[in-house]
Full PDB file with SEQRES, HELIX, SHEET, SSBOND, CRYST1, ORIGX, SCALE, CONECT and MASTER records, all heavy atoms in Angstrom:
SEQRES   1 A   40  MET CYS LEU GLU LEU ILE GLU TYR ILE THR LEU ASP ALA          
SEQRES   2 A   40  TYR VAL GLU GLY GLN PRO ARG GLU ILE TYR ILE TYR TYR          
SEQRES   3 A   40  LYS LEU LEU ASP GLU PRO LEU LYS ASP ARG ARG SER LEU          
SEQRES   4 A   40  PHE                                                          
HELIX    1 AA1 CYS A    2  LEU A    5  1                                   4    
HELIX    2 AA2 ARG A   37  LEU A   39  5                                   3    
SHEET    1 AA1 3 ILE A   6  LEU A  11  0                                        
SHEET    2 AA1 3 ILE A  22  TYR A  26 -1                                        
SHEET    3 AA1 3 LEU A  33  LYS A  34 -1                                        
CRYST1    1.000    1.000    1.000  90.00  90.00  90.00 P 1           1          
ORIGX1      1.000000  0.000000  0.000000        0.00000                         
ORIGX2      0.000000  1.000000  0.000000        0.00000                         
ORIGX3      0.000000  0.000000  1.000000        0.00000                         
SCALE1      1.000000  0.000000  0.000000        0.00000                         
SCALE2      0.000000  1.000000  0.000000        0.00000                         
SCALE3      0.000000  0.000000  1.000000        0.00000                         
ATOM      1  N   MET A   1      -4.087  11.977 -11.868  1.00  0.00           N  
ATOM      2  CA  MET A   1      -3.213  11.116 -12.635  1.00  0.00           C  
ATOM      3  C   MET A   1      -2.696   9.965 -11.765  1.00  0.00           C  
ATOM      4  O   MET A   1      -2.535   8.861 -12.257  1.00  0.00           O  
ATOM      5  CB  MET A   1      -2.043  11.930 -13.176  1.00  0.00           C  
ATOM      6  CG  MET A   1      -1.144  11.124 -14.060  1.00  0.00           C  
ATOM      7  SD  MET A   1      -0.098  12.089 -15.119  1.00  0.00           S  
ATOM      8  CE  MET A   1       1.316  12.314 -14.100  1.00  0.00           C  
ATOM      9  N   CYS A   2      -2.460  10.208 -10.505  1.00  0.00           N  
ATOM     10  CA  CYS A   2      -1.962   9.161  -9.611  1.00  0.00           C  
ATOM     11  C   CYS A   2      -2.956   7.998  -9.523  1.00  0.00           C  
ATOM     12  O   CYS A   2      -2.555   6.839  -9.518  1.00  0.00           O  
ATOM     13  CB  CYS A   2      -1.702   9.742  -8.243  1.00  0.00           C  
ATOM     14  SG  CYS A   2      -1.070   8.562  -7.068  1.00  0.00           S  
ATOM     15  N   LEU A   3      -4.236   8.289  -9.457  1.00  0.00           N  
ATOM     16  CA  LEU A   3      -5.247   7.238  -9.353  1.00  0.00           C  
ATOM     17  C   LEU A   3      -5.282   6.344 -10.590  1.00  0.00           C  
ATOM     18  O   LEU A   3      -5.670   5.185 -10.501  1.00  0.00           O  
ATOM     19  CB  LEU A   3      -6.627   7.861  -9.115  1.00  0.00           C  
ATOM     20  CG  LEU A   3      -6.790   8.574  -7.780  1.00  0.00           C  
ATOM     21  CD1 LEU A   3      -8.164   9.232  -7.698  1.00  0.00           C  
ATOM     22  CD2 LEU A   3      -6.588   7.624  -6.630  1.00  0.00           C  
ATOM     23  N   GLU A   4      -4.861   6.848 -11.715  1.00  0.00           N  
ATOM     24  CA  GLU A   4      -4.820   6.054 -12.942  1.00  0.00           C  
ATOM     25  C   GLU A   4      -3.761   4.952 -12.870  1.00  0.00           C  
ATOM     26  O   GLU A   4      -3.868   3.947 -13.552  1.00  0.00           O  
ATOM     27  CB  GLU A   4      -4.541   6.951 -14.148  1.00  0.00           C  
ATOM     28  CG  GLU A   4      -5.616   7.959 -14.433  1.00  0.00           C  
ATOM     29  CD  GLU A   4      -6.891   7.323 -14.923  1.00  0.00           C  
ATOM     30  OE1 GLU A   4      -6.806   6.321 -15.648  1.00  0.00           O  
ATOM     31  OE2 GLU A   4      -7.970   7.826 -14.568  1.00  0.00           O  
ATOM     32  N   LEU A   5      -2.739   5.121 -12.040  1.00  0.00           N  
ATOM     33  CA  LEU A   5      -1.646   4.157 -11.937  1.00  0.00           C  
ATOM     34  C   LEU A   5      -1.891   3.062 -10.911  1.00  0.00           C  
ATOM     35  O   LEU A   5      -1.225   2.037 -10.928  1.00  0.00           O  
ATOM     36  CB  LEU A   5      -0.347   4.883 -11.592  1.00  0.00           C  
ATOM     37  CG  LEU A   5       0.127   5.918 -12.604  1.00  0.00           C  
ATOM     38  CD1 LEU A   5       1.343   6.646 -12.071  1.00  0.00           C  
ATOM     39  CD2 LEU A   5       0.419   5.275 -13.929  1.00  0.00           C  
ATOM     40  N   ILE A   6      -2.836   3.262  -9.991  1.00  0.00           N  
ATOM     41  CA  ILE A   6      -3.078   2.306  -8.908  1.00  0.00           C  
ATOM     42  C   ILE A   6      -4.115   1.277  -9.323  1.00  0.00           C  
ATOM     43  O   ILE A   6      -5.214   1.628  -9.739  1.00  0.00           O  
ATOM     44  CB  ILE A   6      -3.530   3.035  -7.627  1.00  0.00           C  
ATOM     45  CG1 ILE A   6      -2.407   3.948  -7.136  1.00  0.00           C  
ATOM     46  CG2 ILE A   6      -3.931   2.036  -6.551  1.00  0.00           C  
ATOM     47  CD1 ILE A   6      -2.801   4.825  -5.972  1.00  0.00           C  
ATOM     48  N   GLU A   7      -3.750  -0.003  -9.210  1.00  0.00           N  
ATOM     49  CA  GLU A   7      -4.685  -1.099  -9.497  1.00  0.00           C  
ATOM     50  C   GLU A   7      -5.625  -1.286  -8.305  1.00  0.00           C  
ATOM     51  O   GLU A   7      -6.833  -1.238  -8.451  1.00  0.00           O  
ATOM     52  CB  GLU A   7      -3.902  -2.382  -9.765  1.00  0.00           C  
ATOM     53  CG  GLU A   7      -4.757  -3.556 -10.185  1.00  0.00           C  
ATOM     54  CD  GLU A   7      -5.214  -3.449 -11.618  1.00  0.00           C  
ATOM     55  OE1 GLU A   7      -4.526  -2.840 -12.431  1.00  0.00           O  
ATOM     56  OE2 GLU A   7      -6.293  -3.999 -11.910  1.00  0.00           O  
ATOM     57  N   TYR A   8      -5.049  -1.526  -7.112  1.00  0.00           N  
ATOM     58  CA  TYR A   8      -5.835  -1.627  -5.887  1.00  0.00           C  
ATOM     59  C   TYR A   8      -4.919  -1.528  -4.677  1.00  0.00           C  
ATOM     60  O   TYR A   8      -3.706  -1.611  -4.788  1.00  0.00           O  
ATOM     61  CB  TYR A   8      -6.685  -2.893  -5.826  1.00  0.00           C  
ATOM     62  CG  TYR A   8      -5.913  -4.183  -5.888  1.00  0.00           C  
ATOM     63  CD1 TYR A   8      -5.512  -4.831  -4.731  1.00  0.00           C  
ATOM     64  CD2 TYR A   8      -5.604  -4.785  -7.109  1.00  0.00           C  
ATOM     65  CE1 TYR A   8      -4.813  -6.023  -4.787  1.00  0.00           C  
ATOM     66  CE2 TYR A   8      -4.909  -5.965  -7.171  1.00  0.00           C  
ATOM     67  CZ  TYR A   8      -4.519  -6.580  -6.000  1.00  0.00           C  
ATOM     68  OH  TYR A   8      -3.823  -7.751  -6.053  1.00  0.00           O  
ATOM     69  N   ILE A   9      -5.537  -1.328  -3.489  1.00  0.00           N  
ATOM     70  CA  ILE A   9      -4.812  -1.172  -2.230  1.00  0.00           C  
ATOM     71  C   ILE A   9      -5.386  -2.162  -1.226  1.00  0.00           C  
ATOM     72  O   ILE A   9      -6.604  -2.338  -1.160  1.00  0.00           O  
ATOM     73  CB  ILE A   9      -4.964   0.263  -1.687  1.00  0.00           C  
ATOM     74  CG1 ILE A   9      -4.371   1.258  -2.682  1.00  0.00           C  
ATOM     75  CG2 ILE A   9      -4.306   0.406  -0.319  1.00  0.00           C  
ATOM     76  CD1 ILE A   9      -4.634   2.694  -2.343  1.00  0.00           C  
ATOM     77  N   THR A  10      -4.513  -2.834  -0.464  1.00  0.00           N  
ATOM     78  CA  THR A  10      -4.970  -3.746   0.580  1.00  0.00           C  
ATOM     79  C   THR A  10      -4.344  -3.343   1.911  1.00  0.00           C  
ATOM     80  O   THR A  10      -3.275  -2.735   1.946  1.00  0.00           O  
ATOM     81  CB  THR A  10      -4.615  -5.216   0.270  1.00  0.00           C  
ATOM     82  OG1 THR A  10      -3.204  -5.342   0.200  1.00  0.00           O  
ATOM     83  CG2 THR A  10      -5.241  -5.682  -1.028  1.00  0.00           C  
ATOM     84  N   LEU A  11      -5.026  -3.704   3.006  1.00  0.00           N  
ATOM     85  CA  LEU A  11      -4.546  -3.436   4.360  1.00  0.00           C  
ATOM     86  C   LEU A  11      -4.493  -4.734   5.133  1.00  0.00           C  
ATOM     87  O   LEU A  11      -5.339  -5.606   4.947  1.00  0.00           O  
ATOM     88  CB  LEU A  11      -5.493  -2.487   5.089  1.00  0.00           C  
ATOM     89  CG  LEU A  11      -5.726  -1.123   4.475  1.00  0.00           C  
ATOM     90  CD1 LEU A  11      -6.856  -0.417   5.181  1.00  0.00           C  
ATOM     91  CD2 LEU A  11      -4.463  -0.307   4.549  1.00  0.00           C  
ATOM     92  N   ASP A  12      -3.506  -4.861   6.024  1.00  0.00           N  
ATOM     93  CA  ASP A  12      -3.468  -6.011   6.931  1.00  0.00           C  
ATOM     94  C   ASP A  12      -4.584  -5.874   7.962  1.00  0.00           C  
ATOM     95  O   ASP A  12      -5.153  -4.800   8.148  1.00  0.00           O  
ATOM     96  CB  ASP A  12      -2.125  -6.084   7.647  1.00  0.00           C  
ATOM     97  CG  ASP A  12      -1.046  -6.726   6.790  1.00  0.00           C  
ATOM     98  OD1 ASP A  12      -1.375  -7.280   5.724  1.00  0.00           O  
ATOM     99  OD2 ASP A  12       0.126  -6.658   7.194  1.00  0.00           O  
ATOM    100  N   ALA A  13      -4.857  -6.945   8.650  1.00  0.00           N  
ATOM    101  CA  ALA A  13      -5.900  -6.954   9.678  1.00  0.00           C  
ATOM    102  C   ALA A  13      -5.547  -5.982  10.806  1.00  0.00           C  
ATOM    103  O   ALA A  13      -4.375  -5.738  11.094  1.00  0.00           O  
ATOM    104  CB  ALA A  13      -6.074  -8.354  10.238  1.00  0.00           C  
ATOM    105  N   TYR A  14      -6.582  -5.460  11.437  1.00  0.00           N  
ATOM    106  CA  TYR A  14      -6.403  -4.515  12.541  1.00  0.00           C  
ATOM    107  C   TYR A  14      -6.010  -5.268  13.802  1.00  0.00           C  
ATOM    108  O   TYR A  14      -6.655  -6.236  14.194  1.00  0.00           O  
ATOM    109  CB  TYR A  14      -7.698  -3.742  12.784  1.00  0.00           C  
ATOM    110  CG  TYR A  14      -7.626  -2.831  13.984  1.00  0.00           C  
ATOM    111  CD1 TYR A  14      -6.929  -1.634  13.921  1.00  0.00           C  
ATOM    112  CD2 TYR A  14      -8.229  -3.182  15.175  1.00  0.00           C  
ATOM    113  CE1 TYR A  14      -6.843  -0.795  15.005  1.00  0.00           C  
ATOM    114  CE2 TYR A  14      -8.151  -2.352  16.279  1.00  0.00           C  
ATOM    115  CZ  TYR A  14      -7.462  -1.154  16.199  1.00  0.00           C  
ATOM    116  OH  TYR A  14      -7.376  -0.342  17.283  1.00  0.00           O  
ATOM    117  N   VAL A  15      -4.929  -4.819  14.426  1.00  0.00           N  
ATOM    118  CA  VAL A  15      -4.485  -5.336  15.718  1.00  0.00           C  
ATOM    119  C   VAL A  15      -4.275  -4.117  16.603  1.00  0.00           C  
ATOM    120  O   VAL A  15      -3.477  -3.236  16.269  1.00  0.00           O  
ATOM    121  CB  VAL A  15      -3.174  -6.145  15.595  1.00  0.00           C  
ATOM    122  CG1 VAL A  15      -2.711  -6.608  16.957  1.00  0.00           C  
ATOM    123  CG2 VAL A  15      -3.347  -7.313  14.648  1.00  0.00           C  
ATOM    124  N   GLU A  16      -4.974  -4.070  17.713  1.00  0.00           N  
ATOM    125  CA  GLU A  16      -4.924  -2.898  18.580  1.00  0.00           C  
ATOM    126  C   GLU A  16      -3.496  -2.622  19.046  1.00  0.00           C  
ATOM    127  O   GLU A  16      -2.791  -3.525  19.501  1.00  0.00           O  
ATOM    128  CB  GLU A  16      -5.827  -3.103  19.787  1.00  0.00           C  
ATOM    129  CG  GLU A  16      -5.976  -1.858  20.634  1.00  0.00           C  
ATOM    130  CD  GLU A  16      -6.992  -2.025  21.734  1.00  0.00           C  
ATOM    131  OE1 GLU A  16      -7.885  -2.878  21.605  1.00  0.00           O  
ATOM    132  OE2 GLU A  16      -6.869  -1.296  22.727  1.00  0.00           O  
ATOM    133  N   GLY A  17      -3.081  -1.376  18.905  1.00  0.00           N  
ATOM    134  CA  GLY A  17      -1.760  -0.962  19.362  1.00  0.00           C  
ATOM    135  C   GLY A  17      -0.633  -1.178  18.358  1.00  0.00           C  
ATOM    136  O   GLY A  17       0.504  -0.858  18.644  1.00  0.00           O  
ATOM    137  N   GLN A  18      -0.946  -1.728  17.194  1.00  0.00           N  
ATOM    138  CA  GLN A  18       0.084  -1.956  16.184  1.00  0.00           C  
ATOM    139  C   GLN A  18      -0.332  -1.282  14.876  1.00  0.00           C  
ATOM    140  O   GLN A  18      -1.509  -1.256  14.540  1.00  0.00           O  
ATOM    141  CB  GLN A  18       0.280  -3.451  15.923  1.00  0.00           C  
ATOM    142  CG  GLN A  18       0.843  -4.203  17.093  1.00  0.00           C  
ATOM    143  CD  GLN A  18       1.071  -5.673  16.761  1.00  0.00           C  
ATOM    144  OE1 GLN A  18       0.697  -6.147  15.693  1.00  0.00           O  
ATOM    145  NE2 GLN A  18       1.677  -6.388  17.674  1.00  0.00           N  
ATOM    146  N   PRO A  19       0.636  -0.752  14.140  1.00  0.00           N  
ATOM    147  CA  PRO A  19       0.302  -0.140  12.847  1.00  0.00           C  
ATOM    148  C   PRO A  19      -0.059  -1.209  11.821  1.00  0.00           C  
ATOM    149  O   PRO A  19       0.403  -2.351  11.895  1.00  0.00           O  
ATOM    150  CB  PRO A  19       1.584   0.584  12.450  1.00  0.00           C  
ATOM    151  CG  PRO A  19       2.664  -0.115  13.196  1.00  0.00           C  
ATOM    152  CD  PRO A  19       2.046  -0.635  14.458  1.00  0.00           C  
ATOM    153  N   ARG A  20      -0.899  -0.854  10.887  1.00  0.00           N  
ATOM    154  CA  ARG A  20      -1.276  -1.757   9.802  1.00  0.00           C  
ATOM    155  C   ARG A  20      -0.265  -1.648   8.662  1.00  0.00           C  
ATOM    156  O   ARG A  20       0.295  -0.593   8.408  1.00  0.00           O  
ATOM    157  CB  ARG A  20      -2.637  -1.376   9.232  1.00  0.00           C  
ATOM    158  CG  ARG A  20      -3.788  -1.707  10.098  1.00  0.00           C  
ATOM    159  CD  ARG A  20      -5.025  -1.221   9.418  1.00  0.00           C  
ATOM    160  NE  ARG A  20      -6.183  -1.964   9.860  1.00  0.00           N  
ATOM    161  CZ  ARG A  20      -7.393  -1.748   9.411  1.00  0.00           C  
ATOM    162  NH1 ARG A  20      -7.611  -0.811   8.519  1.00  0.00           N  
ATOM    163  NH2 ARG A  20      -8.401  -2.459   9.846  1.00  0.00           N  
ATOM    164  N   GLU A  21      -0.063  -2.740   7.953  1.00  0.00           N  
ATOM    165  CA  GLU A  21       0.739  -2.717   6.739  1.00  0.00           C  
ATOM    166  C   GLU A  21      -0.188  -2.338   5.583  1.00  0.00           C  
ATOM    167  O   GLU A  21      -1.294  -2.853   5.473  1.00  0.00           O  
ATOM    168  CB  GLU A  21       1.364  -4.080   6.455  1.00  0.00           C  
ATOM    169  CG  GLU A  21       2.454  -4.469   7.438  1.00  0.00           C  
ATOM    170  CD  GLU A  21       3.720  -3.662   7.264  1.00  0.00           C  
ATOM    171  OE1 GLU A  21       4.034  -3.249   6.135  1.00  0.00           O  
ATOM    172  OE2 GLU A  21       4.393  -3.433   8.285  1.00  0.00           O  
ATOM    173  N   ILE A  22       0.276  -1.427   4.742  1.00  0.00           N  
ATOM    174  CA  ILE A  22      -0.491  -0.973   3.585  1.00  0.00           C  
ATOM    175  C   ILE A  22       0.245  -1.437   2.334  1.00  0.00           C  
ATOM    176  O   ILE A  22       1.444  -1.193   2.188  1.00  0.00           O  
ATOM    177  CB  ILE A  22      -0.617   0.557   3.580  1.00  0.00           C  
ATOM    178  CG1 ILE A  22      -1.337   1.017   4.840  1.00  0.00           C  
ATOM    179  CG2 ILE A  22      -1.340   1.037   2.333  1.00  0.00           C  
ATOM    180  CD1 ILE A  22      -1.329   2.519   5.030  1.00  0.00           C  
ATOM    181  N   TYR A  23      -0.467  -2.113   1.434  1.00  0.00           N  
ATOM    182  CA  TYR A  23       0.113  -2.587   0.185  1.00  0.00           C  
ATOM    183  C   TYR A  23      -0.582  -1.883  -0.973  1.00  0.00           C  
ATOM    184  O   TYR A  23      -1.802  -1.890  -1.063  1.00  0.00           O  
ATOM    185  CB  TYR A  23      -0.057  -4.098   0.038  1.00  0.00           C  
ATOM    186  CG  TYR A  23       0.615  -4.870   1.152  1.00  0.00           C  
ATOM    187  CD1 TYR A  23      -0.092  -5.269   2.270  1.00  0.00           C  
ATOM    188  CD2 TYR A  23       1.962  -5.176   1.080  1.00  0.00           C  
ATOM    189  CE1 TYR A  23       0.520  -5.970   3.298  1.00  0.00           C  
ATOM    190  CE2 TYR A  23       2.591  -5.870   2.109  1.00  0.00           C  
ATOM    191  CZ  TYR A  23       1.857  -6.268   3.203  1.00  0.00           C  
ATOM    192  OH  TYR A  23       2.473  -6.945   4.219  1.00  0.00           O  
ATOM    193  N   ILE A  24       0.215  -1.274  -1.844  1.00  0.00           N  
ATOM    194  CA  ILE A  24      -0.316  -0.580  -3.011  1.00  0.00           C  
ATOM    195  C   ILE A  24       0.134  -1.342  -4.246  1.00  0.00           C  
ATOM    196  O   ILE A  24       1.327  -1.512  -4.474  1.00  0.00           O  
ATOM    197  CB  ILE A  24       0.191   0.873  -3.066  1.00  0.00           C  
ATOM    198  CG1 ILE A  24      -0.216   1.618  -1.793  1.00  0.00           C  
ATOM    199  CG2 ILE A  24      -0.342   1.581  -4.302  1.00  0.00           C  
ATOM    200  CD1 ILE A  24       0.395   2.989  -1.668  1.00  0.00           C  
ATOM    201  N   TYR A  25      -0.823  -1.796  -5.035  1.00  0.00           N  
ATOM    202  CA  TYR A  25      -0.538  -2.523  -6.261  1.00  0.00           C  
ATOM    203  C   TYR A  25      -0.704  -1.574  -7.445  1.00  0.00           C  
ATOM    204  O   TYR A  25      -1.793  -1.052  -7.678  1.00  0.00           O  
ATOM    205  CB  TYR A  25      -1.484  -3.715  -6.413  1.00  0.00           C  
ATOM    206  CG  TYR A  25      -1.261  -4.778  -5.377  1.00  0.00           C  
ATOM    207  CD1 TYR A  25      -1.854  -4.697  -4.118  1.00  0.00           C  
ATOM    208  CD2 TYR A  25      -0.456  -5.867  -5.643  1.00  0.00           C  
ATOM    209  CE1 TYR A  25      -1.647  -5.677  -3.161  1.00  0.00           C  
ATOM    210  CE2 TYR A  25      -0.241  -6.859  -4.694  1.00  0.00           C  
ATOM    211  CZ  TYR A  25      -0.839  -6.744  -3.460  1.00  0.00           C  
ATOM    212  OH  TYR A  25      -0.633  -7.709  -2.508  1.00  0.00           O  
ATOM    213  N   TYR A  26       0.387  -1.334  -8.142  1.00  0.00           N  
ATOM    214  CA  TYR A  26       0.350  -0.462  -9.304  1.00  0.00           C  
ATOM    215  C   TYR A  26       0.110  -1.280 -10.563  1.00  0.00           C  
ATOM    216  O   TYR A  26       0.491  -2.441 -10.660  1.00  0.00           O  
ATOM    217  CB  TYR A  26       1.660   0.310  -9.432  1.00  0.00           C  
ATOM    218  CG  TYR A  26       1.826   1.362  -8.358  1.00  0.00           C  
ATOM    219  CD1 TYR A  26       2.537   1.086  -7.198  1.00  0.00           C  
ATOM    220  CD2 TYR A  26       1.258   2.615  -8.509  1.00  0.00           C  
ATOM    221  CE1 TYR A  26       2.673   2.048  -6.211  1.00  0.00           C  
ATOM    222  CE2 TYR A  26       1.390   3.578  -7.526  1.00  0.00           C  
ATOM    223  CZ  TYR A  26       2.094   3.292  -6.382  1.00  0.00           C  
ATOM    224  OH  TYR A  26       2.231   4.230  -5.405  1.00  0.00           O  
ATOM    225  N   LYS A  27      -0.499  -0.678 -11.538  1.00  0.00           N  
ATOM    226  CA  LYS A  27      -0.819  -1.355 -12.788  1.00  0.00           C  
ATOM    227  C   LYS A  27       0.428  -1.763 -13.566  1.00  0.00           C  
ATOM    228  O   LYS A  27       0.415  -2.735 -14.289  1.00  0.00           O  
ATOM    229  CB  LYS A  27      -1.699  -0.462 -13.659  1.00  0.00           C  
ATOM    230  CG  LYS A  27      -3.062  -0.245 -13.064  1.00  0.00           C  
ATOM    231  CD  LYS A  27      -3.908   0.642 -13.922  1.00  0.00           C  
ATOM    232  CE  LYS A  27      -5.264   0.829 -13.260  1.00  0.00           C  
ATOM    233  NZ  LYS A  27      -6.125   1.720 -14.029  1.00  0.00           N  
ATOM    234  N   LEU A  28       1.528  -1.064 -13.376  1.00  0.00           N  
ATOM    235  CA  LEU A  28       2.733  -1.328 -14.160  1.00  0.00           C  
ATOM    236  C   LEU A  28       3.770  -2.171 -13.433  1.00  0.00           C  
ATOM    237  O   LEU A  28       4.806  -2.493 -13.993  1.00  0.00           O  
ATOM    238  CB  LEU A  28       3.364   0.006 -14.584  1.00  0.00           C  
ATOM    239  CG  LEU A  28       2.434   0.934 -15.376  1.00  0.00           C  
ATOM    240  CD1 LEU A  28       3.122   2.266 -15.624  1.00  0.00           C  
ATOM    241  CD2 LEU A  28       2.012   0.294 -16.679  1.00  0.00           C  
ATOM    242  N   LEU A  29       3.515  -2.546 -12.158  1.00  0.00           N  
ATOM    243  CA  LEU A  29       4.471  -3.323 -11.376  1.00  0.00           C  
ATOM    244  C   LEU A  29       3.867  -4.675 -10.993  1.00  0.00           C  
ATOM    245  O   LEU A  29       2.667  -4.793 -10.811  1.00  0.00           O  
ATOM    246  CB  LEU A  29       4.854  -2.578 -10.092  1.00  0.00           C  
ATOM    247  CG  LEU A  29       5.516  -1.213 -10.279  1.00  0.00           C  
ATOM    248  CD1 LEU A  29       5.734  -0.552  -8.934  1.00  0.00           C  
ATOM    249  CD2 LEU A  29       6.823  -1.364 -11.011  1.00  0.00           C  
ATOM    250  N   ASP A  30       4.718  -5.689 -10.823  1.00  0.00           N  
ATOM    251  CA  ASP A  30       4.254  -7.023 -10.458  1.00  0.00           C  
ATOM    252  C   ASP A  30       4.177  -7.231  -8.954  1.00  0.00           C  
ATOM    253  O   ASP A  30       3.486  -8.122  -8.488  1.00  0.00           O  
ATOM    254  CB  ASP A  30       5.180  -8.091 -11.049  1.00  0.00           C  
ATOM    255  CG  ASP A  30       5.105  -8.118 -12.565  1.00  0.00           C  
ATOM    256  OD1 ASP A  30       4.058  -7.748 -13.111  1.00  0.00           O  
ATOM    257  OD2 ASP A  30       6.106  -8.525 -13.181  1.00  0.00           O  
ATOM    258  N   GLU A  31       4.915  -6.454  -8.165  1.00  0.00           N  
ATOM    259  CA  GLU A  31       4.960  -6.628  -6.712  1.00  0.00           C  
ATOM    260  C   GLU A  31       4.399  -5.396  -6.017  1.00  0.00           C  
ATOM    261  O   GLU A  31       4.539  -4.284  -6.520  1.00  0.00           O  
ATOM    262  CB  GLU A  31       6.402  -6.835  -6.257  1.00  0.00           C  
ATOM    263  CG  GLU A  31       7.027  -8.096  -6.808  1.00  0.00           C  
ATOM    264  CD  GLU A  31       8.457  -8.268  -6.317  1.00  0.00           C  
ATOM    265  OE1 GLU A  31       8.848  -7.576  -5.371  1.00  0.00           O  
ATOM    266  OE2 GLU A  31       9.167  -9.077  -6.900  1.00  0.00           O  
ATOM    267  N   PRO A  32       3.788  -5.578  -4.837  1.00  0.00           N  
ATOM    268  CA  PRO A  32       3.267  -4.414  -4.108  1.00  0.00           C  
ATOM    269  C   PRO A  32       4.389  -3.620  -3.457  1.00  0.00           C  
ATOM    270  O   PRO A  32       5.453  -4.161  -3.163  1.00  0.00           O  
ATOM    271  CB  PRO A  32       2.378  -5.036  -3.038  1.00  0.00           C  
ATOM    272  CG  PRO A  32       2.996  -6.368  -2.788  1.00  0.00           C  
ATOM    273  CD  PRO A  32       3.521  -6.825  -4.136  1.00  0.00           C  
ATOM    274  N   LEU A  33       4.137  -2.342  -3.266  1.00  0.00           N  
ATOM    275  CA  LEU A  33       5.047  -1.498  -2.508  1.00  0.00           C  
ATOM    276  C   LEU A  33       4.473  -1.338  -1.123  1.00  0.00           C  
ATOM    277  O   LEU A  33       3.306  -1.042  -0.963  1.00  0.00           O  
ATOM    278  CB  LEU A  33       5.176  -0.122  -3.172  1.00  0.00           C  
ATOM    279  CG  LEU A  33       5.764  -0.102  -4.574  1.00  0.00           C  
ATOM    280  CD1 LEU A  33       5.739   1.322  -5.116  1.00  0.00           C  
ATOM    281  CD2 LEU A  33       7.185  -0.630  -4.573  1.00  0.00           C  
ATOM    282  N   LYS A  34       5.279  -1.541  -0.104  1.00  0.00           N  
ATOM    283  CA  LYS A  34       4.799  -1.353   1.268  1.00  0.00           C  
ATOM    284  C   LYS A  34       4.659   0.138   1.553  1.00  0.00           C  
ATOM    285  O   LYS A  34       5.164   0.971   0.829  1.00  0.00           O  
ATOM    286  CB  LYS A  34       5.746  -2.003   2.263  1.00  0.00           C  
ATOM    287  CG  LYS A  34       5.643  -3.491   2.254  1.00  0.00           C  
ATOM    288  CD  LYS A  34       6.329  -4.079   3.455  1.00  0.00           C  
ATOM    289  CE  LYS A  34       6.099  -5.564   3.470  1.00  0.00           C  
ATOM    290  NZ  LYS A  34       6.641  -6.178   4.656  1.00  0.00           N  
ATOM    291  N   ASP A  35       3.996   0.432   2.623  1.00  0.00           N  
ATOM    292  CA  ASP A  35       3.764   1.802   3.049  1.00  0.00           C  
ATOM    293  C   ASP A  35       5.085   2.562   3.090  1.00  0.00           C  
ATOM    294  O   ASP A  35       6.036   2.104   3.687  1.00  0.00           O  
ATOM    295  CB  ASP A  35       3.100   1.788   4.425  1.00  0.00           C  
ATOM    296  CG  ASP A  35       2.758   3.171   4.919  1.00  0.00           C  
ATOM    297  OD1 ASP A  35       2.844   4.130   4.158  1.00  0.00           O  
ATOM    298  OD2 ASP A  35       2.384   3.257   6.077  1.00  0.00           O  
ATOM    299  N   ARG A  36       5.127   3.733   2.487  1.00  0.00           N  
ATOM    300  CA  ARG A  36       6.358   4.505   2.375  1.00  0.00           C  
ATOM    301  C   ARG A  36       6.432   5.630   3.409  1.00  0.00           C  
ATOM    302  O   ARG A  36       7.122   6.607   3.192  1.00  0.00           O  
ATOM    303  CB  ARG A  36       6.479   5.092   0.974  1.00  0.00           C  
ATOM    304  CG  ARG A  36       6.558   4.045  -0.108  1.00  0.00           C  
ATOM    305  CD  ARG A  36       7.798   3.244   0.065  1.00  0.00           C  
ATOM    306  NE  ARG A  36       8.144   2.549  -1.167  1.00  0.00           N  
ATOM    307  CZ  ARG A  36       9.134   1.723  -1.275  1.00  0.00           C  
ATOM    308  NH1 ARG A  36       9.868   1.451  -0.242  1.00  0.00           N  
ATOM    309  NH2 ARG A  36       9.391   1.133  -2.394  1.00  0.00           N  
ATOM    310  N   ARG A  37       5.714   5.513   4.517  1.00  0.00           N  
ATOM    311  CA  ARG A  37       5.712   6.576   5.526  1.00  0.00           C  
ATOM    312  C   ARG A  37       7.115   6.879   6.025  1.00  0.00           C  
ATOM    313  O   ARG A  37       7.416   7.998   6.402  1.00  0.00           O  
ATOM    314  CB  ARG A  37       4.833   6.205   6.708  1.00  0.00           C  
ATOM    315  CG  ARG A  37       3.368   6.362   6.410  1.00  0.00           C  
ATOM    316  CD  ARG A  37       2.569   6.036   7.626  1.00  0.00           C  
ATOM    317  NE  ARG A  37       2.599   4.576   7.765  1.00  0.00           N  
ATOM    318  CZ  ARG A  37       2.054   3.924   8.772  1.00  0.00           C  
ATOM    319  NH1 ARG A  37       1.461   4.571   9.735  1.00  0.00           N  
ATOM    320  NH2 ARG A  37       2.105   2.619   8.826  1.00  0.00           N  
ATOM    321  N   SER A  38       8.008   5.902   6.033  1.00  0.00           N  
ATOM    322  CA  SER A  38       9.355   6.119   6.554  1.00  0.00           C  
ATOM    323  C   SER A  38      10.169   7.047   5.640  1.00  0.00           C  
ATOM    324  O   SER A  38      11.186   7.577   6.054  1.00  0.00           O  
ATOM    325  CB  SER A  38      10.079   4.791   6.715  1.00  0.00           C  
ATOM    326  OG  SER A  38      10.178   4.147   5.466  1.00  0.00           O  
ATOM    327  N   LEU A  39       9.726   7.237   4.406  1.00  0.00           N  
ATOM    328  CA  LEU A  39      10.451   8.104   3.480  1.00  0.00           C  
ATOM    329  C   LEU A  39      10.057   9.563   3.631  1.00  0.00           C  
ATOM    330  O   LEU A  39      10.758  10.445   3.153  1.00  0.00           O  
ATOM    331  CB  LEU A  39      10.189   7.658   2.034  1.00  0.00           C  
ATOM    332  CG  LEU A  39      10.715   6.290   1.653  1.00  0.00           C  
ATOM    333  CD1 LEU A  39      10.324   5.968   0.219  1.00  0.00           C  
ATOM    334  CD2 LEU A  39      12.222   6.212   1.796  1.00  0.00           C  
ATOM    335  N   PHE A  40       8.924   9.842   4.267  1.00  0.00           N  
ATOM    336  CA  PHE A  40       8.436  11.233   4.341  1.00  0.00           C  
ATOM    337  C   PHE A  40       8.761  11.862   5.652  1.00  0.00           C  
ATOM    338  O   PHE A  40       8.783  11.336   6.665  1.00  0.00           O  
ATOM    339  CB  PHE A  40       6.929  11.278   4.091  1.00  0.00           C  
ATOM    340  CG  PHE A  40       6.570  10.774   2.733  1.00  0.00           C  
ATOM    341  CD1 PHE A  40       5.929   9.569   2.581  1.00  0.00           C  
ATOM    342  CD2 PHE A  40       6.884  11.513   1.607  1.00  0.00           C  
ATOM    343  CE1 PHE A  40       5.587   9.102   1.332  1.00  0.00           C  
ATOM    344  CE2 PHE A  40       6.545  11.047   0.360  1.00  0.00           C  
ATOM    345  CZ  PHE A  40       5.887   9.834   0.220  1.00  0.00           C  
TER     346      PHE A  40                                                      
MASTER        0    0    0    2    3    0    0    6  345    1    0    4          
END                                                                             
């Protein structure tokens, strides 16, 4: 069911030694949500 809500996912360019930003675009929202790793 989760996959039905996701429009697409994009990643920032790879830079050695730095984390990538992950953007998740949902079908029902106009703006992307950034990676939520800090919530878990």
